[in-house]
C-alpha positions in Angstrom: 194.8 137.0 105.0 193.6 133.8 106.1 190.3 135.1 107.7 189.0 136.2 103.8 190.3 132.0 102.8 188.1 130.4 105.4 185.1 133.3 104.8 185.2 132.1 101.2 185.4 128.4 102.3 182.4 128.5 104.4 180.3 129.8 101.7 177.3 127.8 100.1 177.9 127.0 96.7 174.8 125.1 96.2 172.4 128.6 95.3 173.8 131.6 93.5 174.9 134.0 96.0 174.1 138.2 95.0 175.8 140.8 96.7 172.9 141.4 99.4 173.2 137.7 100.3 177.0 137.8 100.2 176.9 140.9 102.9 174.5 139.2 104.9 177.2 136.4 105.6 179.8 139.1 105.7 178.7 140.3 108.9 177.4 136.8 110.0 181.0 136.3 110.2 182.7 138.1 113.2 186.2 136.8 112.5 185.9 138.1 108.9 184.3 141.1 110.1 186.9 142.1 112.3 189.8 141.7 110.1 188.2 144.3 107.5 187.5 146.5 110.5 191.6 146.5 110.7 191.9 146.6 107.3 190.4 150.3 107.4 192.2 150.9 110.3 195.3 150.4 108.8 194.1 152.2 105.3 194.0 155.3 107.2 197.3 155.3 109.0 198.4 154.5 105.3 196.6 157.4 104.2 197.5 160.4 107.1 201.6 158.5 106.4 201.2 159.1 103.0 199.4 162.5 103.3 202.9 163.9 105.0 205.0 162.0 102.9 203.5 164.3 100.2 203.8 167.3 101.8 207.5 166.9 102.5 208.1 166.4 99.0 206.2 168.9 97.8 208.3 171.3 100.2 211.7 169.6 98.9 210.7 170.7 95.4 210.6 173.8 95.4 214.2 173.6 94.5 213.5 170.8 91.6 212.7 172.2 88.0 209.7 169.9 87.6 206.4 169.3 89.7 206.4 165.9 91.0 203.7 163.5 90.1 201.8 161.9 93.2 199.3 159.1 93.4 197.3 158.9 96.7 196.1 155.8 97.2 192.5 155.0 97.2 190.7 153.0 99.7 188.7 149.7 98.4 184.8 150.1 98.9 183.0 147.2 100.5 181.1 147.1 96.8 184.8 146.1 95.1 185.0 143.2 98.1 181.6 142.1 97.0 182.2 141.7 93.2 185.3 140.5 94.5 184.2 137.2 96.6 181.7 136.6 93.1 184.4 136.7 91.1 186.5 134.4 93.3 183.3 132.2 93.3 182.0 132.5 89.3 184.6 133.9 87.0 187.6 131.7 88.6 188.5 128.9 85.9 191.6 127.7 84.2 193.5 129.3 86.4 191.9 133.2 85.5 190.5 135.2 88.0 187.9 137.6 86.0 185.7 140.4 87.0 181.7 138.7 87.6 178.6 141.2 86.4 175.8 140.5 88.8 173.4 142.7 86.2 174.1 140.3 83.3 175.8 137.4 84.8 178.4 137.3 83.1 182.4 136.8 83.3 184.6 139.6 81.3 188.0 137.2 81.4 191.7 138.7 81.4 193.0 136.6 78.2 189.8 136.5 75.3 191.4 133.2 74.3 190.9 131.1 77.4 187.7 131.2 79.6 187.6 132.3 83.0 183.6 131.4 83.3 182.5 129.0 86.3 178.8 127.3 86.2 176.6 129.7 87.7 174.8 127.6 90.9 170.4 127.7 90.6 168.7 130.0 92.6 166.1 127.6 94.7 162.5 129.3 95.7 159.4 131.4 94.8 159.9 134.1 92.2 163.7 132.8 91.0 164.5 131.6 87.8 165.5 128.4 88.9 163.3 125.9 90.7 164.9 123.1 91.5 168.7 122.1 91.3 169.7 119.5 88.8 170.1 116.1 91.6 173.6 115.1 89.6 174.7 118.0 90.0 174.0 121.3 92.7 175.5 123.8 90.7 173.2 123.4 87.4 169.6 124.3 87.1 167.4 121.2 87.3 164.0 122.9 86.4 162.8 126.0 85.9 160.1 128.2 87.4 157.4 129.7 85.0 158.2 132.8 82.8 162.0 130.6 82.9 163.3 128.7 80.0 166.0 125.9 80.9 169.1 126.5 79.0 172.8 124.5 79.4 172.3 124.2 83.3 171.0 127.6 83.5 167.5 129.1 83.7 167.0 132.2 81.5 164.1 134.8 81.2 161.7 133.2 78.4 160.3 136.7 76.8 158.3 136.1 73.6 160.1 137.0 70.4 158.9 139.3 67.9 155.0 138.3 66.3 156.0 140.0 63.0 157.3 136.8 61.5 154.2 135.3 62.2 151.6 138.1 61.8 152.0 142.0 61.2 150.0 144.6 63.0 151.5 147.8 62.6 151.7 150.8 60.5 153.0 154.3 60.2 150.0 155.9 59.5 148.8 159.0 61.9 145.2 159.4 62.3 145.8 163.2 60.8 147.5 161.7 58.0 144.5 158.7 57.7 142.2 161.6 58.0 143.2 163.6 55.2 144.2 160.3 53.2 140.2 159.8 53.2 139.2 162.7 52.8 140.3 162.5 49.4 139.7 159.4 49.0 143.6 158.4 48.5 143.9 155.5 46.6 147.2 154.6 48.3 145.2 153.4 50.9 142.1 152.0 49.2 142.0 147.7 49.7 140.5 146.3 46.3 137.5 144.3 47.8 134.9 142.7 45.4 131.3 144.4 45.4 128.3 142.0 45.3 124.8 142.5 45.4 121.8 141.2 44.4 119.4 143.9 45.0 121.1 147.1 43.3 124.1 147.8 40.8 126.0 150.4 41.4 125.8 153.8 39.0 121.7 152.7 38.6 118.8 154.1 39.9 116.6 152.1 42.6 113.9 152.1 44.2 115.1 152.8 47.9 111.6 152.0 50.0 112.9 148.4 50.5 116.5 147.3 52.4 119.1 146.7 50.1 121.9 144.2 50.9 126.0 144.9 49.3 128.9 143.3 50.2 132.3 144.0 49.7 134.7 140.9 50.1 138.3 140.0 49.7 137.9 136.6 49.5 141.6 136.2 50.6 140.7 133.2 52.7 140.9 131.2 49.7 143.5 132.9 47.4 145.3 135.4 49.2 146.4 133.0 52.4 149.8 135.0 52.9 148.2 138.1 54.2 145.4 139.8 56.5 143.5 142.9 56.5 142.8 145.8 58.7 139.9 148.5 57.6 140.9 152.3 58.5 137.4 154.2 56.8 134.6 153.0 54.1 133.4 155.7 51.9 130.2 155.8 49.8 128.9 158.1 46.9 125.6 158.3 47.6 123.1 160.4 44.5 119.4 161.1 45.0 116.7 162.7 42.6 115.6 165.9 42.9 113.3 167.4 45.4 113.5 164.0 47.2 112.9 163.6 50.9 114.8 160.2 51.8 117.4 160.1 53.7 119.7 156.9 53.4 120.2 154.7 56.9 123.5 152.8 56.7 124.0 149.5 59.2 127.4 148.4 58.4 128.9 144.5 60.1 132.5 143.0 59.5 133.4 139.4 59.3 137.0 139.8 60.3 138.9 136.4 58.5 135.9 134.7 56.8 132.9 132.0 57.4 129.2 132.8 57.8 127.6 136.0 58.0 126.2 134.9 61.6 130.5 135.5 62.2 130.1 139.2 61.9 129.9 142.0 64.0 128.1 145.0 64.3 129.4 148.2 63.9 128.3 150.8 67.2 128.3 154.0 64.5 127.8 156.9 66.9 127.6 154.5 70.1 129.9 154.2 72.9 132.8 157.3 70.9 132.5 155.1 68.1 133.1 156.9 64.9 129.8 158.8 63.1 129.3 159.1 59.4 130.8 162.1 57.8 128.9 163.8 55.0 129.9 165.9 52.2 128.0 167.8 49.4 129.3 166.9 46.4 129.5 169.8 43.4 127.2 167.9 41.3 123.1 168.5 39.4 121.9 166.0 41.1 121.6 165.7 44.9 125.1 163.7 46.3 126.6 163.4 49.0 130.0 161.7 50.1 129.5 159.2 53.2 132.6 158.7 55.3 133.0 156.8 58.3 136.8 157.1 59.9 137.9 154.2 62.3 141.2 155.5 62.9 143.9 153.5 64.5 141.8 153.6 67.7 139.4 152.1 66.4 140.4 150.2 63.1 140.5 146.2 62.8 140.6 143.1 60.9 138.2 142.2 58.3 138.0 140.0 55.3 134.2 141.0 54.1 132.2 144.2 54.8 128.1 144.0 55.0 126.4 147.0 54.3 122.4 147.0 54.7 120.5 150.2 53.2 117.4 151.3 54.2 115.7 154.5 53.7 114.0 156.9 55.8 112.1 160.2 54.9 112.5 163.5 56.8 109.9 165.9 56.9 109.3 169.0 59.6 107.3 168.9 62.7 104.5 170.4 64.1 106.3 173.4 65.2 108.6 173.3 62.4 111.9 173.8 64.0 112.2 170.1 64.4 112.8 167.3 61.9 110.9 164.0 61.7 111.7 160.4 60.1 109.0 158.4 58.8 109.6 155.0 57.1 108.4 155.0 53.4 105.8 152.2 54.1 104.3 153.8 56.6 103.3 156.5 53.8 99.1 154.8 53.0 99.3 156.8 49.3 101.2 154.2 46.9 100.7 157.0 44.1 103.3 159.2 46.3 106.9 159.8 44.2 109.7 159.4 46.8 112.1 160.0 44.6 115.1 157.4 43.4 118.7 156.8 44.8 121.8 155.4 43.2 125.4 154.5 44.6 128.1 156.0 42.6 131.0 154.0 44.4 131.5 152.2 47.5 135.3 151.9 48.7 137.0 150.2 52.1 139.9 151.9 53.0 143.2 150.0 54.9 146.2 148.5 54.5 147.1 144.5 54.2 149.6 143.2 56.5 152.1 140.0 56.3 150.5 136.3 57.9 152.1 133.2 57.7 149.9 130.3 58.8 152.4 127.4 58.3 154.6 129.1 60.9 151.1 129.7 63.5 150.8 125.9 62.6 154.5 125.3 63.5 153.7 126.8 66.5 151.1 125.1 67.9 152.3 121.9 66.6 155.0 122.5 69.1 152.3 122.2 72.3 152.2 118.4 71.2 155.8 118.2 70.0 158.5 120.4 71.5 161.4 119.8 69.5 163.7 121.3 72.4 163.9 121.5 76.0 161.8 125.0 76.7 160.3 125.1 73.2 156.9 124.3 74.6 156.6 127.5 76.9 158.4 129.4 74.2 155.4 128.4 71.6 152.8 129.3 74.8 154.4 132.4 75.2 154.0 133.7 71.3 150.6 132.1 71.0 149.6 134.5 73.6 151.3 137.7 72.5 149.4 137.0 69.1 146.1 136.1 71.0 146.3 139.4 72.9 147.3 141.4 70.1 144.9 140.0 67.9 141.7 140.1 70.7 142.7 143.8 71.1 141.7 145.1 67.7 138.2 144.3 68.7 135.4 146.7 68.7 134.6 148.9 71.5 131.6 147.1 74.2 132.3 146.0 77.7 133.8 142.7 76.7 136.1 142.0 74.1 135.5 139.6 70.9 137.3 136.1 70.7 138.9 137.2 67.4 141.7 135.0 67.8 139.5 131.9 67.6 137.8 133.0 63.8 141.8 133.4 62.8 142.8 129.8 63.6 139.0 128.2 62.6 138.8 130.6 59.2 142.5 131.0 58.3 143.9 128.3 60.0 141.5 125.7 58.9 141.0 124.2 62.4 138.3 122.5 64.1 136.3 123.5 66.5 137.6 120.9 69.5 141.2 121.7 68.2 140.6 125.5 68.6 139.4 124.5 72.4 142.3 122.5 73.1 144.9 125.7 71.9 142.4 127.8 74.2 142.2 125.9 76.9 146.3 125.3 76.9 147.1 129.1 76.6 144.9 129.8 79.9 146.3 127.2 82.1 149.8 128.7 80.7 148.6 132.2 81.6 147.3 131.3 84.4 151.0 130.2 86.1 152.6 133.6 85.0 153.7 136.3 86.8 151.9 139.4 87.2 149.3 138.6 84.1 145.4 139.7 83.7 143.3 137.1 82.0 140.0 138.6 80.3 136.9 137.3 79.2 135.9 137.3 75.6 132.5 136.4 73.8 132.3 134.1 71.0 131.9 135.2 67.8 132.8 131.8 65.5 131.2 128.7 65.9 
């Protein structure tokens, strides 16, 4: 109708019209609305006339050998016409009229060989994909809001791609299965770490009166740059001489990606819901026990070196005989008293290794200064944000997360302190512009 053609001519073309906007413009156009009401009324009259004709045909069909096949006209809803208007606007190129999908913002064309797609106008305004239209063509976006990237005149959602190409995180092990494998000291989840100690040797008796220091280190900082490692648990086999009243006391520190010992964090064993050591008596002539610490999926974390400090305390009955009192060995005045000896048969760290590509992450960082294509800088920032948040999420329990991401940059990518600060500042500034994001404070671990 002329009213339909006039309504189409009046529709704005400088920004995208969704169905609710078209419906609003429809209700504002009195001539077009009146014409649509006429169409509705004529359809109702046509439907009543068709019903009478059908009844008459059914009456005549008693004399026929076959029943007639009758199809009643169906009234088209307002949603059909809203979609039809969008199709005229955005899927009407090359002499073909296609069907527009608002959900996917694409056209379905009647002939696959000839495209009916037209350029979608940009959407201007806060919270929309397009921030502004192109100055030379109002049907194309000139710039996009945060969270979107510009591609061929359109603003597409900027979604961070999978980080598995850069660093792996996942394991198929469930907590119950993991606990079973740790109890059995299954070698399938054992990480072959190097044992280092100047204070003692494995399978050798030693005087436990003084503190002993042991390291389990991987040295992948130097030799296995394509892997990072996750710790799931620790296991020690500790033996004491007969009649010994000594009790081992273990303090564990974890260095996530290398560096100095000062860049390690202390495991808060049996604090803040953190797991405790589980001790199992072994069927051996000596007093031998398996000491197992199971972190599981909840407390698993990165590690490069595990620092274990062993000191001893003496267990004794209290004055009432129903409570235990612990003494430090040096508190005993009599130096001739034999406190017994101790030996550690083995120490194992359990976990798994994950893919890590330092060159790919360096390439992401390089795009912050030298973006390869329009929009690639935002894409790189989004992926670095995803990596940062997933790495820091594997922090130990505490009021604030540790800044493990900076440790990764410093010790696995060998970046300088100033470069790390610059990258963190760029990520924080970009994160502040994204919708519905919450930033968090971290505690510095690596210098």
